[in-house]
C-alpha positions in Angstrom: 0.2 -0.2 0.2 1.0 3.5 -0.7 2.3 5.0 3.2 0.7 8.4 1.9 -2.0 7.1 0.2 -3.7 3.8 0.7 -4.2 3.3 -2.0 -2.4 -0.6 -3.2 0.8 0.0 -5.7 1.2 -1.8 -9.3 4.7 -3.4 -7.9 7.1 -3.6 -4.9 8.9 0.4 -4.9 12.3 -1.3 -4.3 11.9 -3.9 -7.6 13.9 -2.1 -9.6 14.4 -3.7 -13.2 18.0 -4.3 -14.2 19.1 -2.3 -17.0 19.0 -3.7 -20.1 17.9 -6.9 -19.5 14.9 -9.0 -19.0 15.6 -9.0 -14.7 15.2 -7.3 -11.2 17.2 -6.7 -8.4 15.3 -6.2 -5.1 17.2 -3.1 -3.2 16.1 -4.1 0.4 17.5 -7.9 -0.2 19.3 -8.5 3.0 16.6 -6.6 5.0 13.0 -7.8 2.8 10.1 -8.1 5.8 9.0 -11.4 6.1 6.9 -11.6 3.7 9.2 -11.5 0.7 11.1 -13.7 2.7 8.9 -16.5 2.3 7.0 -15.4 -1.2 6.4 -16.9 -3.6 5.6 -20.1 -1.9 3.9 -21.2 -5.6 4.3 -20.9 -9.7 -0.1 -20.6 -9.2 0.4 -17.3 -7.1 3.2 -16.1 -8.4 0.8 -16.0 -11.4 -2.4 -14.2 -9.8 0.4 -12.0 -8.4 1.6 -11.3 -12.0 4.7 -11.7 -10.2 7.9 -9.4 -12.3 10.2 -12.0 -11.9 7.8 -14.9 -14.1 9.3 -16.1 -17.1 8.0 -17.4 -20.5 9.4 -20.5 -19.8 8.1 -21.0 -16.0 4.2 -21.1 -18.0 6.1 -23.3 -21.0 6.3 -25.6 -17.8 5.3 -25.3 -14.8 6.2 -28.4 -13.3 9.7 -27.8 -13.8 9.3 -24.2 -13.1 7.9 -24.9 -9.8 10.8 -27.8 -8.7 13.2 -24.5 -9.0 10.7 -22.6 -7.5 10.8 -24.9 -4.5 15.1 -25.3 -5.2 15.4 -21.4 -4.8 12.9 -21.0 -2.1 14.1 -24.2 0.4 15.9 -21.7 2.5 13.4 -19.4 3.5 10.9 -21.9 3.5 13.0 -23.9 6.7 13.4 -21.4 8.1 9.6 -20.5 8.2 8.8 -24.1 8.7 10.9 -23.5 12.2 9.5 -20.7 13.5 
């Protein structure tokens, strides 16, 4: 939400596109909130949220994309499950 107006944001204000690439980076990665640490949990969630990080290849082969996502998120999910 936009702090001044309470309106929903179109995209995370800390997510920045890398120049001349179809990639994004987080400006507050090491200090990001827990919601960000544990997101996304599924490829379907990324599609519903129109996540900027989703790639065409993920939509072509969603089972493989979910496997890759599970590997990427493995460390965050372990921390979440322990809490």
